[in-house]
C-alpha positions in Angstrom: 0.0 0.0 0.0 1.2 3.5 -0.7 0.0 7.0 0.1 1.3 9.4 -2.4 2.1 13.0 -1.3 4.4 14.2 -3.9 5.1 13.5 -7.6 8.1 14.3 -9.7 8.2 14.1 -13.5 11.0 12.2 -15.0 12.0 11.4 -18.6 12.4 7.7 -19.5 13.9 6.2 -22.6 11.8 3.0 -22.6 8.2 2.6 -21.6 5.8 -0.2 -22.3 2.0 -0.2 -22.2 0.9 -2.3 -19.3 -1.9 -4.9 -19.4 -5.4 -3.8 -18.4 -6.6 -4.8 -15.0 -9.7 -4.4 -12.9 -9.7 -1.6 -10.4 -12.0 -0.1 -7.8 -11.9 3.1 -5.8 -13.3 4.2 -2.5 -13.4 7.4 -0.4 -12.9 7.4 3.3 -12.0 9.8 6.2 -9.4 9.4 8.9 -8.6 12.0 11.5 -10.6 14.6 9.7 -8.8 14.1 6.4 -10.5 12.7 3.3 -8.7 10.1 1.2 -9.3 8.7 -2.3 -8.0 5.1 -2.7 -7.5 3.0 -5.8 -7.2 -0.8 -5.5 -5.9 -2.8 -8.5 -6.5 -6.5 -8.7 -3.9 -7.8 -11.2 -4.4 -10.4 -13.9 -7.1 -13.0 -13.7 -4.4 -15.6 -13.8 -2.8 -14.6 -10.4 -2.7 -16.9 -7.4 -5.2 -15.0 -5.3 -7.9 -13.8 -7.6 -10.0 -11.0 -6.2 -7.4 -9.8 -3.7 -6.1 -6.3 -4.3 -2.5 -6.3 -5.7 -1.9 -2.6 -5.1 -3.6 0.1 -3.0 -2.8 3.7 -3.8 -4.1 6.6 -1.6 -4.3 10.3 -2.2 -5.3 13.0 0.3 -7.2 16.1 -0.9 -4.1 18.2 -1.4 -2.4 15.7 -3.6 -5.6 14.9 -5.5 -5.8 18.5 -6.6 -2.2 18.5 -7.7 -2.8 15.3 -9.7 -5.9 16.6 -11.5 -3.8 19.8 -12.4 -1.0 17.6 -13.8 -3.4 15.5 -15.8 -5.1 18.5 -17.3 -1.8 20.1 -18.2 -0.5 16.9 -19.8 -3.6 15.8 -21.7 -5.7 18.9 -22.4 -3.4 22.0 -22.6 
């Protein structure tokens, strides 16, 4: 599991498109802070089907930063 609070852009020489996987999201509050969580479930061939393979959390501050980055990279 990871809670992302900062993000830095890097340039990479080699990238590959990853396989599609099923994902879910949820919103929850802890200590007065609201979080957005994405769970990915990996391929249907994995040993524990239906168990999340990654959990990624964002707080409100980082979510706003991420939305801003996505807009600037895809729509500006």
